[in-house]
C-alpha positions as CSV (number, residue, x, y, z in Angstrom):
1,M,-3.2,10.2,-15.6
2,P,-5.2,13.4,-15.4
3,P,-8.4,13.6,-13.4
4,D,-11.8,13.4,-15.0
5,G,-15.4,13.3,-13.8
6,K,-15.7,15.7,-10.8
7,S,-13.7,18.9,-10.6
8,D,-10.0,18.6,-9.8
9,R,-9.3,18.6,-6.1
10,H,-5.7,19.6,-6.7
11,E,-4.8,16.4,-4.8
12,A,-2.9,13.4,-6.1
13,V,-3.0,9.7,-5.2
14,I,-0.1,7.3,-5.8
15,L,-1.1,3.6,-6.0
16,I,1.5,0.9,-5.3
17,H,0.8,-2.8,-6.2
18,G,1.8,-5.8,-4.3
19,L,4.1,-8.8,-4.6
20,I,4.2,-10.7,-8.0
21,R,1.7,-8.2,-9.4
22,S,1.9,-5.2,-11.7
23,S,0.4,-1.7,-12.0
24,F,-2.4,-3.3,-14.0
25,S,-3.8,-4.8,-10.8
26,M,-4.5,-1.3,-9.5
27,V,-6.4,0.0,-12.5
28,S,-9.8,-0.3,-11.0
29,P,-9.2,1.8,-7.8
30,A,-7.1,4.2,-10.0
31,Y,-10.0,4.8,-12.3
32,F,-12.4,5.2,-9.4
33,L,-10.3,7.8,-7.7
34,R,-9.7,9.6,-11.0
35,K,-13.4,9.8,-11.5
36,N,-13.7,11.4,-8.1
37,G,-11.4,14.2,-8.9
38,F,-7.9,13.0,-7.9
39,S,-4.8,13.1,-10.1
40,V,-3.7,9.5,-10.1
41,F,-0.2,7.9,-10.4
42,V,0.2,4.1,-10.5
43,Y,3.7,3.1,-9.5
44,D,5.0,0.0,-11.2
45,Y,8.1,-2.0,-10.2
46,Y,9.5,-5.6,-10.6
47,S,8.5,-6.8,-7.1
48,T,10.5,-10.0,-7.0
49,L,13.9,-8.7,-8.2
50,H,15.1,-6.7,-5.2
51,P,14.9,-6.6,-1.4
52,I,12.2,-4.3,0.1
53,S,14.6,-1.5,1.1
54,R,15.7,-1.2,-2.6
55,H,12.1,-1.0,-3.7
56,A,11.4,1.6,-1.1
57,E,14.4,3.7,-2.2
58,D,13.3,3.6,-5.8
59,F,9.7,4.5,-4.9
60,H,10.9,7.3,-2.7
61,K,12.6,9.0,-5.6
62,V,9.4,8.9,-7.6
63,M,7.3,10.1,-4.7
64,E,9.6,13.1,-4.1
65,K,9.2,14.1,-7.8
66,I,5.4,14.0,-7.5
67,L,5.5,16.0,-4.3
68,Q,7.3,18.8,-6.2
69,D,4.3,19.2,-8.5
70,D,1.5,21.7,-7.7
71,Y,-0.7,19.6,-5.5
72,M,-2.2,20.5,-2.2
73,K,-1.9,16.9,-0.9
74,V,-0.4,13.7,-2.1
75,H,-2.0,10.5,-0.7
76,L,-0.9,6.9,-1.0
77,V,-3.0,3.8,-1.6
78,T,-1.2,0.4,-1.4
79,H,-1.8,-3.3,-1.8
80,S,0.1,-5.9,0.2
81,L,3.9,-5.4,-0.1
82,G,3.2,-2.0,-1.5
83,G,2.2,-0.9,2.0
84,I,5.5,-1.9,3.4
85,I,7.4,-0.1,0.7
86,A,5.3,3.0,1.4
87,R,6.0,2.8,5.1
88,I,9.8,2.9,4.6
89,A,9.6,5.6,1.9
90,L,7.5,7.8,4.2
91,A,10.0,7.5,7.0
92,N,12.5,9.2,4.8
93,S,10.2,12.1,3.8
94,A,9.0,15.0,5.9
95,D,7.1,16.8,3.2
96,R,4.0,18.6,4.6
97,K,2.1,17.9,1.4
98,I,1.9,14.2,2.2
99,G,-1.7,13.4,3.0
100,R,-3.2,10.1,4.1
101,L,-2.2,6.5,3.6
102,V,-4.6,3.5,2.9
103,M,-3.0,0.1,3.1
104,I,-5.0,-2.8,1.6
105,A,-4.1,-6.3,2.9
106,P,-0.7,-5.2,4.2
107,P,1.5,-7.8,6.0
108,N,2.3,-5.2,8.7
109,Q,3.3,-7.9,11.2
110,G,4.8,-10.1,8.6
111,S,3.0,-13.1,7.1
112,S,2.9,-16.6,8.4
113,K,2.3,-17.7,4.8
114,A,5.5,-16.0,3.7
115,S,7.3,-17.7,6.6
116,S,6.2,-21.1,5.3
117,I,7.1,-20.4,1.7
118,S,10.5,-18.8,2.6
119,K,11.7,-22.2,3.9
120,V,12.0,-23.3,0.3
121,W,15.4,-22.2,-0.9
122,L,14.3,-21.7,-4.5
123,A,11.4,-19.6,-3.5
124,R,13.7,-17.3,-1.5
125,K,16.1,-17.0,-4.4
126,I,13.4,-16.2,-7.0
127,I,11.3,-13.9,-4.8
128,K,13.8,-11.5,-3.1
129,P,11.4,-9.9,-0.6
130,L,10.0,-13.2,0.6
131,D,12.4,-13.8,3.5
132,E,11.9,-10.3,4.8
133,L,8.1,-10.8,5.0
134,R,8.3,-13.5,7.6
135,N,6.4,-12.9,10.8
136,A,9.2,-14.0,13.1
137,E,10.2,-11.8,16.0
138,D,13.6,-11.2,14.4
139,S,12.3,-10.5,11.0
140,F,12.8,-7.4,8.8
141,M,9.2,-6.5,9.3
142,R,9.6,-5.8,13.0
143,K,12.0,-2.9,12.1
144,V,9.8,-1.1,9.5
145,P,8.9,2.4,10.7
146,V,5.3,3.3,11.6
147,P,4.0,6.2,9.4
148,K,3.7,9.5,11.2
149,I,0.7,10.5,9.0
150,E,-2.9,9.3,9.3
151,F,-3.3,5.8,8.0
152,G,-6.0,3.2,7.7
153,V,-5.9,-0.5,7.0
154,I,-8.4,-2.6,4.9
155,T,-8.1,-6.4,5.0
156,G,-10.1,-9.4,3.8
157,S,-11.7,-12.0,6.1
158,L,-10.9,-14.7,3.5
159,D,-7.4,-13.3,2.6
160,G,-5.4,-16.5,2.9
161,K,-2.0,-14.7,2.7
162,V,-2.2,-12.0,5.4
163,S,-4.4,-12.7,8.4
164,I,-6.5,-10.0,10.0
165,E,-4.1,-9.9,13.0
166,E,-1.1,-9.6,10.7
167,S,-2.6,-6.6,9.0
168,H,-2.9,-4.4,12.1
169,L,-0.4,-1.7,12.9
170,K,-0.1,0.4,16.0
171,G,-1.3,3.9,15.4
172,E,-3.8,3.0,12.7
173,K,-6.7,5.5,12.6
174,D,-9.2,3.0,11.3
175,H,-9.3,-0.7,10.4
176,L,-11.9,-2.3,8.1
177,V,-12.5,-6.0,7.4
178,V,-14.3,-6.9,4.2
179,N,-15.5,-10.2,2.8
180,S,-12.7,-10.8,0.3
181,F,-9.7,-12.8,-0.7
182,H,-6.2,-11.2,-1.0
183,T,-5.5,-11.0,-4.7
184,F,-8.5,-8.9,-6.0
185,I,-9.6,-7.1,-2.8
186,M,-8.8,-3.7,-4.3
187,N,-11.4,-4.2,-7.0
188,R,-14.3,-4.5,-4.5
189,R,-16.7,-1.6,-4.6
190,I,-16.8,-1.3,-0.8
191,V,-13.1,-1.1,-0.7
192,K,-12.9,1.6,-3.3
193,E,-15.6,3.6,-1.6
194,S,-13.9,3.2,1.7
195,I,-10.6,4.4,0.3
196,L,-12.3,7.6,-0.9
197,K,-13.9,8.2,2.5
198,F,-10.6,7.7,4.3
199,L,-8.7,10.1,2.0
200,E,-11.4,12.7,2.5
201,K,-12.2,12.3,6.2
202,G,-9.7,10.0,7.8
203,K,-12.2,7.2,8.5
204,F,-13.7,4.4,6.5
205,K,-17.4,4.9,7.5
């Protein structure tokens, strides 16, 4: 999607949706960032079909292709599971063109909700990443690398799927809590404006 509105910054943003969602869920922030001069790519994937590592591997290939384009910086904006996919993909890339990362409602410490649902055998079978998203000490989430770039976290006080505590990640440059539920948090104007501020300055306010 080419930029419109303000002059082109020669910077790109890749948006990654969350579990049981599609790229359509990221249309609102994508449009907002495009109007503010970024080239925008919305990554789509079938979130329930594969384990997280497979999703990260597939995304990494797409990210590397975008990094080969003529952009000064390539940033990432994610929702929920998308943040975990980005963390793994970033650990396998040392490109200096990678800019900042904003994770919206990410289960950085795993999710107690996922832990509960994963006890149901059928749910684990249908939703492949579910068991990996548990918040147990021995879970997959405890092994996911911390990004070596500047990153910030936005989460909702009424999330219901990922608690404020579960969204935190050591090394975060900023953390913002907004009055929102999990599913549509990325559509809130305060969230979109905060994303823009972080991509520009490395802080939400």
